[in-house]
C-alpha positions in Angstrom: 104.3 99.5 93.1 101.7 98.7 90.6 102.0 99.8 86.9 99.0 101.9 86.7 99.8 103.2 90.2 103.1 104.4 89.0 101.3 106.0 86.2 99.4 108.3 87.7 102.2 109.1 90.5 104.3 110.0 87.2 101.4 112.2 85.8 100.9 113.8 89.3 104.9 114.6 89.0 104.6 116.2 85.8 102.0 118.3 86.5 103.5 120.1 89.0 105.9 121.3 86.3 105.2 125.2 85.4 105.5 124.6 81.5 103.7 121.5 81.0 100.3 120.7 79.7 98.6 117.8 79.0 97.5 117.7 75.2 95.5 115.0 73.4 92.3 112.7 73.2 90.6 112.5 76.3 92.7 114.1 78.3 89.9 116.1 79.7 86.7 114.0 79.2 86.8 110.1 80.1 87.2 107.6 76.9 90.5 105.8 77.5 92.4 103.9 80.0 94.7 107.0 80.1 92.5 109.3 81.2 92.2 107.4 84.8 95.5 108.2 84.9 95.0 112.3 84.3 92.1 112.6 86.8 94.6 114.1 89.5 95.5 116.6 86.7 94.3 120.3 87.3 91.9 120.6 84.0 93.6 123.9 83.6 96.8 122.0 82.7 95.0 119.6 80.3 93.9 120.3 76.7 90.9 117.9 75.0 91.7 117.8 71.3 89.3 116.1 68.4 90.5 113.2 66.9 93.1 115.1 64.9 96.5 113.4 65.2 98.5 115.2 62.9 97.4 118.6 64.0 98.0 117.6 67.4 101.5 117.1 66.6 101.9 120.1 64.9 100.2 121.9 67.9 103.1 119.8 70.2 106.0 121.2 68.5 104.5 124.7 68.5 103.4 125.0 72.1 107.2 123.4 73.0 108.3 126.2 70.8 107.0 128.9 72.8 108.1 127.6 75.9 105.5 124.7 77.1 106.5 121.2 77.6 103.7 119.4 76.1 103.2 115.6 77.6 101.1 114.5 74.0 98.6 111.9 74.8 98.0 109.2 71.9 96.0 106.2 73.9 97.4 104.0 71.1 100.6 103.8 68.6 97.7 103.2 65.9 96.8 106.5 66.2 99.9 107.7 66.8 100.6 106.5 62.9 98.6 109.7 61.9 100.9 111.7 63.4 103.9 110.3 62.2 104.7 113.0 59.2 104.8 115.7 61.4 107.1 113.6 64.1 109.7 112.4 61.8 109.8 115.1 59.0 109.5 118.2 61.8 110.1 117.2 65.4 113.0 114.9 64.9 114.7 117.2 62.0 114.0 120.0 64.4 117.9 120.8 65.1 119.1 120.0 61.5 116.2 122.5 60.1 117.0 125.7 62.6 121.0 124.7 62.7 120.1 124.7 66.3 122.2 123.7 69.1 119.3 122.0 71.3 116.0 120.2 70.7 112.5 121.1 72.1 111.5 119.7 75.4 108.3 117.1 74.2 106.7 113.5 75.4 105.1 112.1 73.6 102.8 109.4 75.6 101.5 106.3 73.9 100.7 102.4 74.5 100.3 99.2 72.9 96.5 98.4 73.4 95.3 96.7 75.7 94.5 93.0 74.3 93.2 91.7 77.6 90.1 90.9 79.0 88.8 92.1 75.4 90.8 92.1 72.2 89.7 95.1 69.9 91.0 93.6 67.0 94.2 94.3 65.2 93.6 98.1 64.1 94.2 99.1 68.4 97.4 97.0 69.0 100.2 97.6 67.2 103.7 98.2 68.2 105.4 100.5 66.1 108.3 101.7 68.3 111.3 99.5 66.2 109.9 100.7 62.9 109.2 104.3 64.0 112.5 105.0 66.0 114.2 103.9 62.8 113.1 107.0 61.1 114.2 109.2 64.3 117.6 110.0 64.8 117.3 112.8 67.3 114.2 111.5 69.7 114.4 109.2 72.5 111.7 106.2 72.6 111.2 104.2 75.5 109.2 100.8 76.5 108.0 101.1 79.9 108.2 97.2 80.5 108.4 97.0 84.2 106.7 99.6 87.1 110.0 100.3 88.7 110.8 101.9 85.7 108.0 104.3 85.4 109.1 107.2 87.2 112.4 107.4 86.5 111.4 107.4 83.1 109.1 110.3 83.0 111.8 112.2 85.5 114.2 111.9 82.8 112.2 112.9 80.4 110.9 116.0 81.7 114.6 117.0 83.2 115.1 120.5 80.8 117.2 120.1 77.7 116.0 116.3 77.4 114.6 116.7 74.3 112.0 114.6 72.7 110.8 111.3 74.3 108.3 108.7 73.0 107.1 106.8 75.9 105.4 103.5 75.0 103.0 101.8 77.5 101.4 98.6 77.7 97.5 98.7 78.4 97.7 95.0 79.2 99.8 96.2 82.0 97.4 98.7 83.5 95.8 95.9 85.6 97.9 93.6 85.5 101.7 94.2 87.0 
């Protein structure tokens, strides 16, 4: 099994769920490697957003509260940093703020940017999983290091009452594993 193929298979599986939607940058139009994992997803399930990362995370929460299961795509951790206010102060604290016994079901998909064959410079290759996960008590963080774990990780994240899962991919593995 190949890393990229397992991502495509996982996205296809997610798209078959009635309430899923894919939102973010390069979900309808090419521009990142993640786009190629979404080509088989019907356009009616994909919502392209401008480069407004904090707004995107707010929309993600709002859509989840409206009954959708958003797959919010941030092509790299460095971009997701701009949505951290919403992630840490709103999504992670949702249960406490609302005295609710459940969390919205959200999948946030991001990546540690690819360094090979061309290094895109340091503003595109950050891995902030550890410090951000330490700020979030109610969010699951999963790093996808091995192709054989990809499909099961996304299956677990889409289950009812799975809560919020941030799934971190490795850009270099798209072509290497």
